[in-house]
C-alpha positions in Angstrom: -124.3 18.9 -92.6 -121.3 19.2 -90.5 -117.9 20.0 -91.9 -114.3 19.9 -90.2 -111.9 22.8 -90.6 -108.2 22.3 -90.8 -105.6 24.7 -89.2 -103.4 26.3 -91.5 -100.0 25.0 -91.5 -100.9 21.8 -89.9 -101.3 19.3 -92.6 -102.2 16.1 -91.0 -100.2 16.9 -88.0 -97.0 16.1 -89.7 -95.4 19.4 -89.3 -93.4 20.9 -86.2 -95.7 21.7 -83.2 -97.0 25.1 -83.0 -94.7 27.5 -81.3 -91.6 25.4 -82.1 -88.7 27.6 -83.0 -86.2 26.5 -85.8 -82.3 27.0 -84.9 -81.2 29.6 -87.1 -78.4 28.4 -89.6 -76.3 31.3 -88.5 -75.9 30.0 -85.0 -74.3 26.6 -85.9 -70.6 26.1 -85.6 -69.4 26.2 -89.1 -66.1 24.5 -87.9 -67.8 21.7 -86.0 -66.8 18.2 -87.1 -67.7 14.8 -86.3 -66.3 11.4 -86.5 -62.8 10.7 -87.1 -62.4 14.2 -88.6 -63.5 15.6 -85.2 -61.1 13.4 -83.2 -58.1 14.6 -85.5 -59.2 18.3 -84.8 -59.1 17.9 -81.1 -55.5 19.3 -80.7 -56.5 22.2 -83.0 -59.4 22.8 -80.9 -57.5 22.5 -77.6 -54.9 25.1 -79.0 -57.7 27.6 -79.8 -59.2 27.0 -76.5 -55.9 28.0 -74.8 -55.5 31.0 -77.2 -58.8 32.3 -76.3 -58.1 31.5 -72.5 -54.9 33.4 -72.7 -56.7 36.6 -73.7 -57.5 37.2 -70.2 -55.4 37.4 -67.2 -56.8 34.6 -65.2 -56.6 32.6 -68.5 -52.8 33.4 -68.8 -52.1 32.6 -65.2 -53.8 29.3 -65.7 -51.7 28.5 -68.8 -48.5 29.5 -66.9 -49.5 27.3 -64.0 -50.1 24.2 -66.3 -46.8 25.0 -68.2 -44.8 25.2 -64.8 -46.3 21.9 -63.4 -45.7 20.0 -66.7 -42.2 21.2 -66.9 -41.5 20.5 -63.2 -42.9 16.9 -63.5 -41.1 16.3 -66.7 -37.9 17.3 -65.0 -38.4 15.1 -62.2 -39.0 12.1 -64.5 -36.1 12.7 -66.6 -33.7 13.8 -63.9 -34.5 10.7 -61.6 -34.0 8.4 -64.7 -30.9 10.1 -65.6 -29.4 9.8 -61.9 -30.5 6.4 -61.6 -28.9 5.2 -64.9 -25.8 6.8 -64.0 -25.6 5.1 -60.8 -26.6 1.7 -62.4 -23.7 2.1 -64.7 -21.4 2.9 -61.9 -22.5 -0.3 -60.0 -22.3 -2.2 -63.4 -18.5 -1.1 -63.4 -17.9 -2.6 -59.9 -20.1 -5.8 -60.2 -19.9 -6.8 -63.9 -17.6 -5.0 -66.1 -14.3 -4.8 -64.2 -14.5 -8.4 -63.1 -15.0 -9.6 -66.6 -12.0 -7.5 -67.8 -10.1 -9.1 -64.8 -11.1 -12.5 -66.0 -9.9 -11.9 -69.5 -6.6 -10.7 -68.1 -6.2 -13.8 -65.9 -6.7 -16.0 -69.2 -4.0 -14.1 -70.8 -1.7 -14.4 -67.7 -2.3 -17.8 -67.0 -1.6 -19.1 -70.5 1.3 -17.0 -70.6 2.6 -18.4 -67.3 1.7 -22.1 -68.4 3.9 -21.8 -71.5 6.9 -20.5 -69.4 6.3 -23.1 -66.7 6.1 -26.0 -69.2 9.3 -25.1 -70.8 11.1 -24.9 -67.3 9.8 -28.2 -66.3 10.9 -29.9 -69.4 14.6 -28.6 -68.8 14.6 -30.4 -65.4 16.8 -33.4 -65.1 15.4 -36.6 -63.5 11.9 -36.5 -62.0 9.9 -33.4 -63.0 9.8 -30.9 -60.1 6.3 -31.3 -58.4 6.0 -27.6 -57.8 6.5 -26.7 -61.4 4.0 -29.3 -62.4 1.5 -28.1 -59.9 2.0 -24.6 -61.0 1.5 -25.6 -64.8 -1.8 -27.4 -63.9 -3.1 -24.5 -61.8 -2.4 -22.1 -64.6 -4.5 -24.5 -67.1 -7.3 -24.8 -64.5 -7.4 -20.9 -63.8 -7.3 -20.2 -67.5 -10.3 -22.4 -68.1 -12.4 -21.0 -65.3 -11.6 -17.4 -66.4 -12.3 -18.2 -69.8 -15.7 -19.4 -68.7 -16.4 -16.2 -66.9 -15.2 -14.1 -69.8 -17.4 -16.0 -72.2 -20.3 -15.4 -70.3 -20.6 -11.8 -71.6 -19.2 -12.4 -75.2 -22.5 -13.6 -76.8 -23.3 -10.0 -78.0 -19.8 -9.2 -79.1 -18.9 -11.3 -82.0 -15.1 -10.1 -81.9 -15.1 -11.5 -78.3 -16.9 -14.6 -79.0 -14.5 -15.5 -81.9 -11.6 -15.2 -79.5 -13.2 -17.3 -76.9 -13.8 -20.0 -79.5 -10.2 -19.9 -80.6 -8.9 -20.4 -77.1 -11.5 -23.0 -76.5 -10.5 -25.1 -79.5 -6.9 -24.9 -79.5 -6.1 -25.0 -75.8 -6.7 -28.9 -75.5 -4.5 -29.3 -78.5 -1.9 -27.3 -76.7 -2.0 -29.3 -73.5 -2.1 -32.6 -75.4 1.2 -31.7 -77.1 2.8 -30.7 -73.8 1.6 -34.1 -72.3 3.2 -35.9 -75.4 6.5 -33.8 -74.9 6.5 -34.7 -71.3 6.0 -38.5 -72.0 8.9 -38.3 -74.5 11.0 -36.6 -72.3 10.6 -39.1 -69.4 11.6 -41.9 -71.7 14.7 -40.0 -72.9 13.5 -39.5 -76.5 14.8 -36.4 -78.4 11.2 -35.9 -80.0 10.0 -34.6 -76.8 11.8 -31.2 -77.4 10.2 -31.0 -80.8 6.7 -31.5 -79.3 7.4 -29.0 -76.8 8.5 -26.3 -79.4 5.4 -27.0 -81.5 3.2 -26.5 -78.5 4.9 -23.2 -77.6 4.5 -22.1 -81.3 0.7 -23.0 -81.1 0.5 -21.0 -77.8 2.4 -18.0 -79.1 1.0 -17.9 -82.7 -2.7 -18.7 -82.0 -3.7 -18.9 -78.3 -1.9 -16.0 -76.8 -2.8 -13.6 -79.5 -6.5 -14.7 -79.1 -6.2 -14.0 -75.3 -4.6 -10.7 -75.8 -7.5 -9.5 -78.3 -10.1 -10.9 -75.6 -8.4 -8.9 -72.8 -8.1 -5.6 -75.0 -11.9 -6.0 -76.1 -12.9 -6.4 -72.5 -10.5 -3.6 -71.2 -11.9 -1.1 -74.0 -15.4 -1.9 -73.0 -14.5 -1.1 -69.4 -12.9 2.2 -70.4 -16.1 2.9 -72.5 -18.6 2.4 -69.6 -16.1 4.5 -67.4 -16.4 7.5 -69.9 -20.3 6.9 -69.8 -20.3 7.1 -66.1 -18.6 10.6 -66.1 -20.6 12.1 -68.9 -22.5 15.3 -68.0 -26.2 14.9 -68.1 -26.8 17.9 -70.4 -30.6 17.3 -71.2 -31.4 17.1 -67.5 -29.3 20.2 -66.8 -31.2 21.9 -69.6 -34.6 21.2 -68.3 -33.6 22.0 -64.8 -32.3 25.4 -65.5 -35.2 25.9 -67.9 -37.4 25.2 -64.9 -35.5 27.6 -62.7 -35.7 30.3 -65.4 -39.5 29.9 -66.0 -39.9 30.2 -62.2 -38.0 33.2 -61.9 -39.7 34.8 -65.0 -43.2 34.1 -63.6 -42.4 35.7 -60.4 -41.0 38.8 -62.2 -44.3 38.8 -64.4 -46.7 38.6 -61.3 -44.5 41.3 -59.6 -45.2 43.7 -62.5 -48.7 42.8 -62.6 -49.7 42.8 -58.9 -46.9 44.9 -57.3 -46.1 42.2 -54.7 -42.6 41.4 -54.1 -42.9 37.8 -53.3 -45.2 35.0 -53.9 -44.8 32.3 -51.2 -45.7 29.2 -53.5 -43.2 30.3 -56.4 -40.6 31.1 -53.9 -40.9 27.6 -52.3 -40.6 26.1 -55.9 -37.6 28.1 -56.8 -35.7 27.2 -53.5 -36.6 23.6 -54.2 -35.1 23.8 -57.8 -32.1 25.6 -56.4 -31.5 22.9 -53.9 -31.9 20.1 -56.7 -29.4 21.9 -58.8 -26.8 22.3 -56.0 -27.2 18.9 -54.5 -26.9 17.2 -58.1 -24.0 19.5 -59.1 -22.0 18.5 -55.9 -22.9 14.9 -56.2 -22.3 14.4 -59.7 -19.0 16.5 -59.5 -17.8 14.1 -56.6 -18.9 11.1 -58.6 -17.2 12.2 -61.8 -13.9 12.9 -60.0 -13.9 9.7 -58.1 -14.8 7.4 -61.1 -12.1 9.2 -63.2 -9.6 8.6 -60.4 -10.5 5.1 -60.3 -10.1 4.8 -64.1 -6.7 6.6 -64.1 -5.0 5.3 -61.0 -6.9 1.9 -61.1 -7.8 0.7 -64.5 -5.2 2.5 -66.6 -2.5 1.4 -64.1 -3.6 -2.3 -64.2 -3.5 -2.2 -68.0 0.2 -1.1 -67.9 1.1 -3.5 -65.3 -0.7 -6.4 -67.1 1.2 -5.6 -70.3 4.6 -5.5 -68.3 3.7 -8.9 -66.6 2.7 -10.6 -69.9 5.9 -9.3 -71.5 7.9 -10.8 -68.5 6.1 -14.1 -68.7 6.9 -14.4 -72.5 10.5 -13.5 -72.1 10.6 -16.1 -69.3 9.4 -18.7 -71.8 11.8 -17.6 -74.5 14.6 -17.8 -71.8 13.9 -21.6 -71.2 13.0 -22.4 -74.8 16.4 -21.2 -75.9 17.9 -23.9 -73.7 15.5 -26.4 -74.8 16.6 -25.8 -78.4 20.2 -26.1 -77.2 21.4 -23.2 -79.7 19.5 -24.5 -82.5 17.2 -21.5 -82.8 18.3 -17.9 -81.9 14.8 -16.5 -82.5 13.9 -17.1 -78.8 16.8 -15.1 -77.5 16.1 -12.3 -79.9 12.5 -12.1 -78.9 13.6 -12.2 -75.1 15.8 -9.1 -75.9 12.8 -7.3 -77.3 10.3 -8.2 -74.6 12.9 -7.3 -71.9 13.2 -3.9 -73.5 9.5 -3.5 -73.6 8.8 -4.2 -69.9 12.1 -3.1 -68.3 14.5 -1.4 -70.7 17.8 -2.6 -71.3 19.0 -1.6 -67.7 15.8 -2.9 -65.8 14.9 0.8 -64.9 12.6 2.0 -67.9 9.9 0.5 -70.2 6.6 -0.3 -68.9 7.9 -0.8 -65.4 9.2 2.8 -65.2 5.7 4.0 -66.8 3.8 2.3 -63.9 6.2 3.7 -61.5 5.6 7.3 -62.6 1.8 6.7 -62.3 2.0 5.7 -58.7 4.6 8.3 -57.2 3.8 8.4 -53.5 1.0 5.8 -53.6 0.8 2.2 -52.0 1.9 0.5 -55.1 5.3 2.4 -55.1 6.9 0.1 -53.0 6.0 -3.0 -55.1 7.2 -1.4 -58.4 10.4 -0.2 -56.9 11.2 -3.9 -55.9 10.2 -4.9 -59.4 12.6 -2.8 -60.9 15.2 -4.2 -58.7 14.1 -7.8 -59.4 13.9 -6.9 -63.2 17.6 -5.8 -63.1 18.6 -9.0 -61.2 16.9 -11.2 -63.7 18.5 -9.6 -66.6 21.8 -10.0 -65.0 21.2 -13.7 -64.2 20.0 -14.2 -67.8 23.3 -12.7 -69.1 25.1 -15.2 -67.0 22.8 -18.2 -68.4 23.6 -17.2 -71.8 27.4 -16.9 -71.1 27.4 -20.5 -69.6 25.3 -21.9 -72.5 27.4 -20.3 -75.2 30.6 -21.6 -73.6 29.5 -25.1 -73.7 28.2 -25.4 -70.1 24.6 -26.3 -70.8 24.0 -28.1 -67.5 25.1 -25.2 -65.6 23.1 -22.9 -67.6 19.9 -24.8 -67.0 20.4 -24.9 -63.4 21.0 -21.1 -63.3 17.8 -20.7 -65.3 15.4 -22.9 -63.4 16.8 -23.3 -59.9 14.1 -21.5 -57.8 16.0 -22.1 -54.4 19.1 -20.1 -55.5 18.4 -16.5 -54.8 20.9 -15.5 -57.5 19.1 -17.7 -60.2 17.3 -16.4 -63.1 14.2 -18.4 -61.9 14.3 -16.7 -58.4 14.6 -13.2 -59.8 11.8 -13.8 -62.2 9.5 -15.3 -59.5 10.2 -12.3 -57.2 9.4 -9.8 -60.1 6.2 -11.7 -61.1 5.2 -11.7 -57.5 5.9 -7.8 -57.2 3.7 -7.3 -60.3 1.0 -9.3 -59.0 0.8 -7.3 -55.7 1.0 -4.1 -57.7 -2.0 -5.2 -59.9 -4.1 -6.0 -56.9 -3.3 -2.6 -55.3 -4.4 -0.9 -58.6 -7.5 -3.0 -58.7 -8.3 -2.2 -55.1 -7.9 1.5 -55.9 -10.4 1.3 -58.6 -12.9 -0.5 -56.4 -12.4 2.1 -53.7 -12.7 5.1 -55.8 -15.8 3.8 -58.0 -17.6 2.6 -54.9 -17.3 6.0 -53.3 -18.4 7.5 -56.6 -21.6 5.3 -56.3 -22.0 6.4 -52.9 -22.1 10.0 -53.7 -25.4 9.5 -55.7 -27.2 7.6 -52.9 -30.6 9.2 -52.3 -30.1 11.7 -55.2 -32.6 9.7 -57.4 -35.6 10.1 -55.0 -34.3 13.4 -53.8 -34.3 15.1 -57.1 -37.6 13.8 -58.0 -39.2 15.0 -54.7 -37.8 18.4 -55.2 -39.1 18.7 -58.5 -42.6 17.6 -57.3 -42.1 20.1 -54.6 -41.5 22.7 -57.4 -44.7 21.6 -59.1 -46.7 22.0 -55.9 -45.2 25.3 -55.2 -46.0 26.7 -58.5 -49.5 25.4 -58.3 -50.1 27.0 -54.9 -48.4 30.5 -56.0 -50.6 30.7 -59.2 -54.0 29.5 -57.4 -53.4 32.4 -54.9 -53.4 34.9 -57.6 -56.2 33.4 -59.3 -58.5 33.5 -56.2 -58.0 37.3 -56.3 -60.1 37.4 -59.6 -63.3 35.7 -58.1 
């Protein structure tokens, strides 16, 4: 009888093969995690790995190398973006923001001049002078074109959009009233003067305040962007000097460890960062000075001159409307005196004109402003004569003295000379802004790629320098 023996420990072949070793429980990683928990623990594992690596000299050098490279690349990225953003801001001042402020200023000026010109044309006896009619129509057309340009950037600024809506809605009403006044005046109806005064009241009480607010909003936005363009990039400077300090510290650390004075790679990296600091400091200082000069000698000067010109235009409208009212309304003459004191002072030698003159001492606009003060004095003298003629009953002579542009001694001729002087001075100030700000933008040319390249060179130099030391441990 045959029997089959079974090996001990092998019950039906279901157990582990003979000789197979079981992994001791003590050798398993007690901190090992799987799934989502393992993924969440990856940063902690990386940190622990870095700590373990830093316990040896090669490990510490590797950590230092990685830190320098990351800091250099971060500096390259942040610095390049900061410089480019500053250059874009300056270019935006030239191409976008200042032209929009100028458009808002043109709306304000053209509407003020249209009001003054309409009153002057109304005073003319017989046929309306074609030159005055042409000037009025040009003013309205320019105001419309400038308003369309200014409105193109008002969508995101509710206060500006509101002023644009007011002007757009009320300007057709104003021009309609002026046309009604002209039609009545041609037929000799006295109602024409009432329509003209109603039109002027609408312009002064509603349209011009909206135009002034629009101009002020756009000018303040221009000032704000000029301030942004001259701001110092503190975060970029902090990163750059931090990188420079890290490179210097690393070289001192290696010198103490290896007794070697120079590390070529780290020296190259340090020189690259030094050049970046020097270049950016000089370029941004020049840029800041030029943009600030464009603001002070350009934008701020334009603002003073615009306010002087608008005050003169409104005073001119008061001068003619006083004659239209034929002594029936003294408010126009009182406002004329207030506006004259504002832009020229009681003697024509102070006020906004003197402020603008003080700002341009020795500059190109000085000649224009000297002539403007002389013509302001002549206009105030002619206005006094107009009032004397009108007050003594010689209304016809007063009207002639007020609106005859061919007579060099008339109020009209003096006003037109003054307005032309202010226009030329504004043009000079705008050109000063353009020249200085453009030169400020040019100071940053190539700095964006140059800064980035130098920072990358610093990263490569740091890598080379640390790698040279690591090779000594192999």
